[in-house]
VOKOLGU-131647 format. One record per residue (C-alpha): residue number from 1; residue in three letters; x negated, y negated, z negated. Coordinates in steps of 0.1 Angstrom, whole numbers. Each point is the difference from the previous one (the first is absolute). Example, Ala and Ser with C-alpha at 12.3 -4.5 7.8 and 13.67 -1.06 7.14 Angstrom:
BEGIN
+-----+-----+-------+-------+-------+
|   n | res |     x |     y |     z |
+-----+-----+-------+-------+-------+
|   1 | ALA |  -123 |    45 |   -78 |
|   2 | SER |   -14 |   -34 |     7 |
+-----+-----+-------+-------+-------+
END
This chain:
BEGIN
+-----+-----+-------+-------+-------+
|   n | res |     x |     y |     z |
+-----+-----+-------+-------+-------+
|   1 | MET |  -823 |  -382 |  -546 |
|   2 | GLN |    18 |    31 |     6 |
|   3 | ALA |    18 |    19 |   -29 |
|   4 | ASP |    23 |    31 |    -2 |
|   5 | LEU |    18 |   -18 |   -27 |
|   6 | ILE |     4 |   -37 |   -10 |
|   7 | ILE |    20 |    -9 |   -29 |
|   8 | VAL |     9 |   -39 |    -5 |
|   9 | GLY |     2 |   -10 |   -35 |
|  10 | ALA |   -21 |    16 |   -28 |
|  11 | GLY |    28 |    -3 |   -30 |
|  12 | MET |    10 |    24 |   -20 |
|  13 | VAL |    19 |    25 |    27 |
|  14 | GLY |   -24 |    -6 |    27 |
|  15 | SER |   -29 |    10 |   -22 |
|  16 | THR |    17 |    29 |   -10 |
|  17 | LEU |     5 |    11 |    35 |
|  18 | ALA |   -35 |    -9 |     9 |
|  19 | LEU |   -12 |    24 |   -30 |
|  20 | ALA |    23 |    26 |     9 |
|  21 | LEU |   -13 |     7 |    34 |
|  22 | GLN |   -37 |    -4 |   -11 |
|  23 | ASP |    -7 |    34 |     7 |
|  24 | ALA |    18 |     3 |    31 |
|  25 | GLY |   -30 |    -6 |    25 |
|  26 | LEU |    16 |   -31 |    14 |
|  27 | LYS |   -21 |   -35 |     6 |
|  28 | ILE |    22 |   -18 |   -25 |
|  29 | VAL |    -2 |   -40 |     0 |
|  30 | LEU |    19 |   -18 |   -26 |
|  31 | ILE |     2 |   -36 |     1 |
|  32 | ASP |    15 |   -28 |   -22 |
|  33 | ALA |    -2 |   -39 |    -1 |
|  34 | GLY |   -15 |     3 |   -36 |
|  35 | PRO |   -36 |     5 |   -14 |
|  36 | LEU |     8 |    41 |    -6 |
|  37 | GLN |   -22 |     0 |   -32 |
|  38 | ALA |    14 |    11 |   -33 |
|  39 | GLN |     1 |   -29 |   -27 |
|  40 | PRO |   -19 |     0 |   -35 |
|  41 | PHE |    25 |    16 |   -25 |
|  42 | ALA |    -1 |    -2 |   -41 |
|  43 | ALA |    24 |    17 |   -22 |
|  44 | GLU |     7 |   -36 |   -15 |
|  45 | ASP |     8 |   -14 |    32 |
|  46 | ALA |    36 |   -19 |     2 |
|  47 | PHE |    26 |    24 |    22 |
|  48 | GLU |     7 |    -9 |    36 |
|  49 | PRO |    33 |   -11 |     5 |
|  50 | ARG |    10 |    26 |    27 |
|  51 | VAL |     1 |    36 |   -11 |
|  52 | SER |    15 |    34 |    13 |
|  53 | ALA |    20 |    28 |   -18 |
|  54 | LEU |   -20 |    28 |    15 |
|  55 | SER |    22 |    33 |     2 |
|  56 | ALA |   -15 |    33 |   -10 |
|  57 | ALA |    -2 |     6 |    38 |
|  58 | SER |   -20 |   -30 |     9 |
|  59 | GLN |   -24 |    10 |   -31 |
|  60 | ARG |    -5 |    33 |    16 |
|  61 | ILE |    -7 |   -14 |    37 |
|  62 | LEU |   -27 |   -26 |   -20 |
|  63 | GLU |   -15 |    27 |   -16 |
|  64 | ARG |    -6 |    20 |    31 |
|  65 | VAL |   -14 |   -29 |    19 |
|  66 | GLY |   -23 |    -5 |   -28 |
|  67 | ALA |    12 |   -31 |   -15 |
|  68 | TRP |    17 |     8 |   -31 |
|  69 | SER |   -30 |     2 |   -25 |
|  70 | GLY |    -9 |   -36 |    12 |
|  71 | ILE |    36 |   -10 |    -9 |
|  72 | ALA |     0 |    18 |   -32 |
|  73 | GLY |   -34 |   -12 |   -10 |
|  74 | ARG |    11 |   -36 |     3 |
|  75 | ARG |    37 |    -4 |   -10 |
|  76 | ALA |    32 |    20 |     4 |
|  77 | SER |    30 |    -1 |   -25 |
|  78 | PRO |    17 |    32 |    -4 |
|  79 | TYR |    38 |     2 |    -4 |
|  80 | GLY |    22 |    27 |   -13 |
|  81 | GLU |    36 |   -16 |    -3 |
|  82 | MET |    23 |   -26 |    16 |
|  83 | GLN |    30 |   -19 |   -14 |
|  84 | VAL |    22 |   -13 |    25 |
|  85 | TRP |    32 |   -23 |   -11 |
|  86 | ASP |    27 |   -21 |    13 |
|  87 | GLY |    -4 |   -36 |   -15 |
|  88 | SER |    38 |    -5 |     4 |
|  89 | GLY |    11 |    32 |   -14 |
|  90 | THR |    -5 |    30 |   -22 |
|  91 | GLY |   -12 |    22 |    24 |
|  92 | HIS |   -36 |    14 |    -1 |
|  93 | ILE |   -24 |    29 |     9 |
|  94 | HIS |   -30 |    15 |   -17 |
|  95 | PHE |   -22 |    19 |    22 |
|  96 | THR |   -32 |    23 |   -13 |
|  97 | ALA |   -27 |    18 |    15 |
|  98 | ALA |     3 |    29 |   -26 |
|  99 | SER |    34 |     6 |    15 |
| 100 | VAL |   -15 |    18 |    32 |
| 101 | HIS |   -31 |    10 |   -21 |
| 102 | ALA |   -21 |   -28 |    11 |
| 103 | GLU |   -27 |   -19 |   -19 |
| 104 | VAL |     8 |   -35 |    14 |
| 105 | LEU |    22 |   -17 |    25 |
| 106 | GLY |   -28 |   -19 |    16 |
| 107 | HIS |   -23 |   -26 |    -6 |
| 108 | ILE |    -1 |   -37 |     3 |
| 109 | VAL |   -32 |   -10 |    18 |
| 110 | GLU |   -10 |   -35 |    12 |
| 111 | ASN |    -4 |     2 |    37 |
| 112 | ARG |   -32 |   -17 |    -1 |
| 113 | VAL |   -11 |    31 |   -22 |
| 114 | VAL |    12 |    27 |    27 |
| 115 | GLN |   -17 |   -20 |    25 |
| 116 | ASP |   -33 |    -4 |   -14 |
| 117 | ALA |    -1 |    38 |    -8 |
| 118 | LEU |    10 |     7 |    36 |
| 119 | LEU |   -29 |   -24 |    14 |
| 120 | ASP |   -26 |    16 |   -22 |
| 121 | SER |    12 |    34 |    12 |
| 122 | LEU |    -4 |   -11 |    36 |
| 123 | GLN |   -36 |   -16 |    -8 |
| 124 | ALA |   -10 |    35 |   -14 |
| 125 | SER |    17 |    20 |    28 |
| 126 | GLY |   -23 |   -19 |    27 |
| 127 | SER |    20 |    16 |    27 |
| 128 | VAL |    22 |   -27 |     8 |
| 129 | GLU |   -13 |   -29 |    16 |
| 130 | MET |    15 |   -34 |   -17 |
| 131 | ILE |    -1 |   -36 |    18 |
| 132 | ALA |     7 |   -25 |   -27 |
| 133 | GLY |    13 |   -38 |     9 |
| 134 | ALA |    18 |    16 |    33 |
| 135 | ARG |    29 |   -19 |    13 |
| 136 | LEU |    19 |    12 |    29 |
| 137 | GLU |     5 |   -22 |    26 |
| 138 | ARG |    14 |    20 |    31 |
| 139 | LEU |    13 |    34 |     4 |
| 140 | ASP |     0 |    15 |    36 |
| 141 | PRO |    17 |    34 |    10 |
| 142 | LEU |   -24 |    24 |    20 |
| 143 | ASP |    10 |    30 |    21 |
| 144 | GLU |    -8 |    20 |   -29 |
| 145 | GLY |    -5 |   -20 |   -33 |
| 146 | TRP |    -4 |   -37 |    -8 |
| 147 | GLU |   -27 |   -28 |     1 |
| 148 | LEU |    -2 |   -22 |   -28 |
| 149 | VAL |   -17 |   -34 |     2 |
| 150 | LEU |   -11 |   -13 |   -32 |
| 151 | ALA |    -4 |   -41 |    -5 |
| 152 | ASP |   -36 |     4 |     2 |
| 153 | GLY |     2 |    13 |    33 |
| 154 | GLN |    -9 |    38 |   -10 |
| 155 | ARG |    20 |    25 |    21 |
| 156 | LEU |    12 |    32 |   -13 |
| 157 | VAL |    15 |    31 |    21 |
| 158 | THR |    16 |    30 |   -13 |
| 159 | PRO |    26 |    26 |     9 |
| 160 | LEU |    20 |    -5 |   -35 |
| 161 | LEU |     5 |   -31 |   -18 |
| 162 | VAL |    17 |    -2 |   -34 |
| 163 | ALA |    16 |   -30 |   -16 |
| 164 | ALA |    -2 |    -1 |   -37 |
| 165 | ASP |    -3 |   -38 |    -1 |
| 166 | GLY |    27 |    -7 |   -20 |
| 167 | ALA |    35 |   -15 |     2 |
| 168 | ASN |    -6 |   -28 |    24 |
| 169 | SER |   -22 |    24 |    20 |
| 170 | THR |   -19 |   -16 |    26 |
| 171 | VAL |    -3 |    34 |    20 |
| 172 | ARG |    38 |     6 |    -3 |
| 173 | ARG |     5 |   -36 |    16 |
| 174 | LEU |   -26 |     2 |    28 |
| 175 | SER |    12 |    37 |    10 |
| 176 | GLY |    37 |   -13 |     3 |
| 177 | CYS |    14 |    24 |   -25 |
| 178 | GLU |    34 |   -12 |   -11 |
| 179 | THR |    14 |    -1 |   -33 |
| 180 | ARG |    34 |    -3 |   -21 |
| 181 | GLU |    -4 |   -25 |   -29 |
| 182 | TRP |    17 |   -21 |   -21 |
| 183 | ASP |    -2 |   -22 |   -30 |
| 184 | TYR |    12 |     8 |   -35 |
| 185 | LEU |     4 |   -38 |   -11 |
| 186 | HIS |   -20 |    13 |   -31 |
| 187 | HIS |   -36 |   -10 |    -9 |
| 188 | ALA |   -20 |    22 |   -25 |
| 189 | ILE |   -19 |   -14 |   -27 |
| 190 | VAL |   -29 |    20 |    -9 |
| 191 | THR |   -26 |    -5 |   -31 |
| 192 | SER |   -14 |    19 |   -30 |
| 193 | VAL |    14 |    -6 |   -34 |
| 194 | ARG |   -10 |     8 |   -36 |
| 195 | CYS |    28 |    12 |   -23 |
| 196 | ALA |     2 |     1 |   -39 |
| 197 | GLU |    11 |    36 |     4 |
| 198 | PRO |   -18 |    30 |    19 |
| 199 | ASN |    13 |     8 |    33 |
| 200 | ARG |     2 |    38 |   -14 |
| 201 | ARG |   -12 |    12 |    37 |
| 202 | THR |    33 |    -7 |    13 |
| 203 | ALA |    14 |   -17 |    29 |
| 204 | TRP |    28 |   -23 |    -7 |
| 205 | GLN |    25 |   -14 |    25 |
| 206 | ARG |    29 |   -24 |    -7 |
| 207 | PHE |    25 |    -7 |    27 |
| 208 | THR |     7 |   -37 |    -7 |
| 209 | ASP |    28 |   -20 |    18 |
| 210 | ASP |   -27 |   -17 |    18 |
| 211 | GLY |   -17 |    31 |     9 |
| 212 | PRO |   -24 |    27 |   -11 |
| 213 | LEU |   -26 |    -5 |   -27 |
| 214 | ALA |   -30 |    27 |    -3 |
| 215 | PHE |   -22 |     1 |   -30 |
| 216 | LEU |   -26 |    25 |     9 |
| 217 | PRO |   -24 |    12 |   -26 |
| 218 | LEU |   -38 |    -9 |     2 |
| 219 | GLN |   -29 |     7 |   -24 |
| 220 | ARG |   -35 |   -18 |    -3 |
| 221 | GLU |   -26 |    14 |   -25 |
| 222 | GLY |    26 |    22 |   -18 |
| 223 | ASP |    25 |   -31 |    -3 |
| 224 | GLU |    34 |    10 |     9 |
| 225 | HIS |    19 |   -33 |    -4 |
| 226 | TRP |    -4 |   -11 |    35 |
| 227 | CYS |    27 |     5 |    26 |
| 228 | SER |    -2 |   -10 |    38 |
| 229 | ILE |    33 |   -16 |     8 |
| 230 | VAL |    19 |    -2 |    32 |
| 231 | TRP |    32 |   -24 |    -2 |
| 232 | SER |    20 |    -4 |    31 |
| 233 | VAL |    23 |   -28 |     2 |
| 234 | PRO |    16 |   -23 |    25 |
| 235 | GLU |   -21 |   -27 |    18 |
| 236 | ASP |    12 |   -32 |   -21 |
| 237 | GLU |    -4 |    19 |   -35 |
| 238 | ALA |   -35 |    13 |     9 |
| 239 | SER |   -11 |   -38 |     9 |
| 240 | ARG |    14 |    -8 |   -33 |
| 241 | LEU |   -18 |    27 |   -19 |
| 242 | MET |   -30 |    -7 |    18 |
| 243 | ALA |     1 |   -35 |   -11 |
| 244 | LEU |     1 |     6 |   -37 |
| 245 | ASP |   -30 |    -4 |   -22 |
| 246 | ASP |   -13 |    33 |   -17 |
| 247 | GLU |    20 |    -3 |   -30 |
| 248 | ALA |    33 |    -5 |    16 |
| 249 | PHE |    -5 |    28 |    21 |
| 250 | ARG |    -9 |    24 |   -25 |
| 251 | ALA |    30 |   -12 |   -18 |
| 252 | ALA |    23 |     7 |    33 |
| 253 | LEU |   -17 |    33 |     6 |
| 254 | GLY |     6 |    12 |   -34 |
| 255 | ARG |    38 |    -8 |     2 |
| 256 | ALA |     3 |    17 |    32 |
| 257 | PHE |   -17 |    30 |   -12 |
| 258 | GLU |    22 |     2 |   -32 |
| 259 | TYR |   -31 |    -2 |   -21 |
| 260 | ARG |    -3 |    36 |     6 |
| 261 | LEU |   -36 |    -1 |   -12 |
| 262 | GLY |     1 |   -30 |   -21 |
| 263 | GLU |   -13 |   -33 |     9 |
| 264 | VAL |   -19 |    -6 |    32 |
| 265 | LEU |   -32 |   -17 |   -17 |
| 266 | GLU |   -21 |    -5 |    31 |
| 267 | VAL |     4 |    -3 |    38 |
| 268 | ASP |   -27 |     0 |    24 |
| 269 | PRO |     0 |   -23 |    32 |
| 270 | ARG |    33 |     6 |    21 |
| 271 | LEU |     5 |     9 |    39 |
| 272 | CYS |    32 |    -4 |    17 |
| 273 | ILE |     9 |    23 |    32 |
| 274 | PRO |    28 |     0 |    24 |
| 275 | LEU |    16 |    32 |     3 |
| 276 | ARG |     8 |    11 |    36 |
| 277 | GLN |    10 |    36 |    11 |
| 278 | ARG |   -20 |    10 |    33 |
| 279 | HIS |     2 |    33 |    22 |
| 280 | ALA |   -13 |     7 |    32 |
| 281 | LYS |    22 |    11 |    23 |
| 282 | ARG |   -31 |    27 |    12 |
| 283 | TYR |   -27 |     7 |   -19 |
| 284 | VAL |   -17 |    15 |    31 |
| 285 | GLN |   -11 |    -8 |    34 |
| 286 | PRO |   -26 |    20 |    25 |
| 287 | GLY |   -32 |    -4 |   -19 |
| 288 | LEU |    14 |   -22 |   -27 |
| 289 | ALA |    14 |     6 |   -35 |
| 290 | LEU |    13 |   -23 |   -27 |
| 291 | ILE |    -4 |    13 |   -38 |
| 292 | GLY |     8 |   -18 |   -34 |
| 293 | ASP |    15 |   -34 |    -1 |
| 294 | ALA |    -9 |    -5 |    38 |
| 295 | ALA |    29 |    26 |     6 |
| 296 | HIS |    24 |   -10 |   -29 |
| 297 | THR |     1 |   -21 |   -31 |
| 298 | ILE |    26 |     5 |   -29 |
| 299 | HIS |    17 |   -15 |   -30 |
| 300 | PRO |   -24 |     2 |   -29 |
| 301 | LEU |    27 |    13 |   -21 |
| 302 | ALA |   -16 |    34 |    -8 |
| 303 | GLY |   -35 |    -7 |     8 |
| 304 | GLN |     0 |    27 |    31 |
| 305 | GLY |   -17 |   -23 |    28 |
| 306 | VAL |   -36 |    13 |    -3 |
| 307 | ASN |    13 |    34 |    -9 |
| 308 | LEU |    18 |     2 |    35 |
| 309 | GLY |   -32 |   -16 |    16 |
| 310 | LEU |   -24 |    26 |   -15 |
| 311 | LEU |    23 |    29 |    11 |
| 312 | ASP |     0 |   -16 |    34 |
| 313 | ALA |   -39 |     3 |     1 |
| 314 | ALA |    -1 |    36 |   -10 |
| 315 | THR |    23 |    11 |    22 |
| 316 | LEU |   -13 |   -17 |    30 |
| 317 | ALA |   -35 |    14 |   -10 |
| 318 | GLU |    16 |    34 |    -2 |
| 319 | VAL |    17 |    -2 |    33 |
| 320 | ILE |   -33 |   -13 |    20 |
| 321 | GLN |   -18 |    30 |   -15 |
| 322 | ALA |    26 |    23 |    10 |
| 323 | ALA |    -3 |   -14 |    35 |
| 324 | GLN |   -37 |     3 |     1 |
| 325 | ALA |     1 |    37 |    -8 |
| 326 | ARG |    26 |     7 |    28 |
| 327 | GLY |   -24 |   -19 |    22 |
| 328 | GLU |    26 |   -27 |     7 |
| 329 | GLN |    -7 |   -36 |     3 |
| 330 | PRO |     7 |   -19 |   -33 |
| 331 | GLY |    11 |   -32 |    18 |
| 332 | SER |    26 |    17 |    21 |
| 333 | LEU |    37 |   -11 |    -5 |
| 334 | ARG |     9 |    36 |    -7 |
| 335 | VAL |   -25 |     1 |   -29 |
| 336 | LEU |     9 |   -28 |   -17 |
| 337 | GLY |    35 |     5 |     5 |
| 338 | ARG |    -3 |    27 |   -27 |
| 339 | TYR |   -13 |   -28 |   -24 |
| 340 | GLU |    28 |   -18 |     7 |
| 341 | ARG |    26 |    26 |    -3 |
| 342 | ARG |   -13 |    10 |   -32 |
| 343 | ARG |    -2 |   -35 |   -18 |
| 344 | MET |    25 |   -23 |    15 |
| 345 | PRO |    33 |    23 |   -15 |
| 346 | HIS |   -17 |    -2 |   -34 |
| 347 | ASN |   -11 |   -36 |     1 |
| 348 | LEU |    38 |   -10 |    14 |
| 349 | ALA |    17 |    20 |   -29 |
| 350 | MET |   -21 |   -16 |   -27 |
| 351 | MET |     7 |   -35 |    15 |
| 352 | ALA |    35 |     4 |     3 |
| 353 | ALA |     3 |    15 |   -37 |
| 354 | MET |   -20 |   -33 |   -11 |
| 355 | GLU |    24 |   -22 |    20 |
| 356 | GLY |    31 |    16 |   -15 |
| 357 | PHE |   -15 |    -2 |   -36 |
| 358 | GLU |    -8 |   -37 |     5 |
| 359 | ARG |    36 |    -7 |    14 |
| 360 | LEU |    17 |    21 |   -23 |
| 361 | PHE |   -15 |   -19 |   -28 |
| 362 | GLN |     5 |   -34 |    14 |
| 363 | ALA |    35 |     7 |     4 |
| 364 | ASP |    25 |   -19 |   -25 |
| 365 | PRO |    36 |    14 |     6 |
| 366 | PRO |    10 |    15 |   -35 |
| 367 | LEU |    10 |    33 |    14 |
| 368 | VAL |   -35 |     2 |    17 |
| 369 | ARG |   -18 |    -9 |   -32 |
| 370 | TRP |    22 |    27 |   -17 |
| 371 | LEU |    -7 |    26 |    23 |
| 372 | ARG |   -40 |    -8 |    -1 |
| 373 | ASN |     1 |     3 |   -38 |
| 374 | ALA |    21 |    32 |     0 |
| 375 | GLY |   -25 |    13 |    29 |
| 376 | LEU |   -31 |    -7 |   -23 |
| 377 | LYS |    19 |    14 |   -32 |
| 378 | GLY |     8 |    32 |    21 |
| 379 | VAL |   -38 |     6 |    16 |
| 380 | GLN |   -14 |    -4 |   -36 |
| 381 | ALA |    27 |    27 |   -12 |
| 382 | LEU |   -12 |    25 |    27 |
| 383 | PRO |   -38 |    15 |    -4 |
| 384 | GLU |     3 |    15 |    33 |
| 385 | ALA |     8 |   -33 |    18 |
| 386 | LYS |   -28 |   -19 |   -21 |
| 387 | ALA |   -25 |    28 |    13 |
| 388 | LEU |     6 |    -9 |    34 |
| 389 | PHE |    -7 |   -35 |    -6 |
| 390 | VAL |   -31 |     6 |   -18 |
| 391 | ARG |   -10 |    25 |    28 |
| 392 | GLN |     2 |   -31 |    25 |
| 393 | ALA |   -19 |   -22 |   -24 |
| 394 | LEU |   -25 |    27 |    -1 |
| 395 | GLY |    -2 |     0 |    39 |
| 396 | LEU |     8 |    36 |     1 |
| 397 | SER |    27 |     3 |    23 |
| 398 | GLY |     3 |     2 |    37 |
| 399 | ASP |   -27 |     9 |    28 |
| 400 | LEU |   -32 |    -4 |   -18 |
| 401 | PRO |   -34 |    -1 |    16 |
| 402 | GLU |   -24 |    26 |   -16 |
| 403 | LEU |   -23 |   -26 |   -13 |
| 404 | ALA |    30 |    -8 |   -22 |
| 405 | LYS |    14 |    36 |    -8 |
| 406 | ALA |   -13 |    14 |   -36 |
+-----+-----+-------+-------+-------+
END
């Protein structure tokens, strides 16, 4: 099979890229090892443990590719405030959307909800060919492009291949793209909990001695007592916490969160995810581009991972369409380099910022703790400084693709 563009990985980022290019006049093939079918959804369904904090920029992208209505029609939890504090001191910051005349800071959405809304949009579009249950076995470079060999023997040829197949990308490995990576020596425990007090549509984050603990607001059928938690702790502590029964875990979680929302009354099944940072040395080769987690993974400290990936997809789509308009080959290194130059500095800056925060709040020396708390208090006292942080959270800074602009 010959295609103008093959996207490997139909997750949130790969599906967004396919939809962003659905009217570009390209023969697009989207392949994935999964079934590529949206799951039935009911408003009373339990929450999926993996969620994303979608920024305003991500919402605009998803609106413009036709998926946001499917997200809002399922379940999305808006939040308009953020409370961040140091559990080992007195420093804190309170952010509000109103400070920059916005209605919300973002939406907490289950990854499953985003994925299924995108799949519905792809099915409705009919302009993207989808191959489900496809496992990539071999990848061979051609004079212009790549040949993909699937596990069932099917062969696909394309002048432009996009890797959107996640942190452990098969395309990245088979194409020989090198990465820089390191282990945080922490694991993230993720689940959903019901608290005694409503979440007040606020994202809460406490920096503990072990690592950051986030309570992200969820709502189900109007009930705002639910939160998604992301609790980053050392590996040994993660093993201890995962071994606790639900009652003991709820008690430990409530203590770690300083009971800001009262007692933790219920807890869903928990997942434990090793935390590792990874960044490709190059995002592109001739006829090949990496996007999303295939190009970079980031500490979940501020929930920015999927937002960076959606900006990757929107920017690459823009670069490809601009190249078509100029009569250039979208798969040429000259064209793909424009995508890399726009996205790599932004992604690296965000990764460096999150790495700096993680190290700063893990530091124990008294002087560092004093400076840390003084810094939090200083930002809290400066509305202009807080506004900069809020705009960053909204995804409104930097070189934005047209799909993300107001």
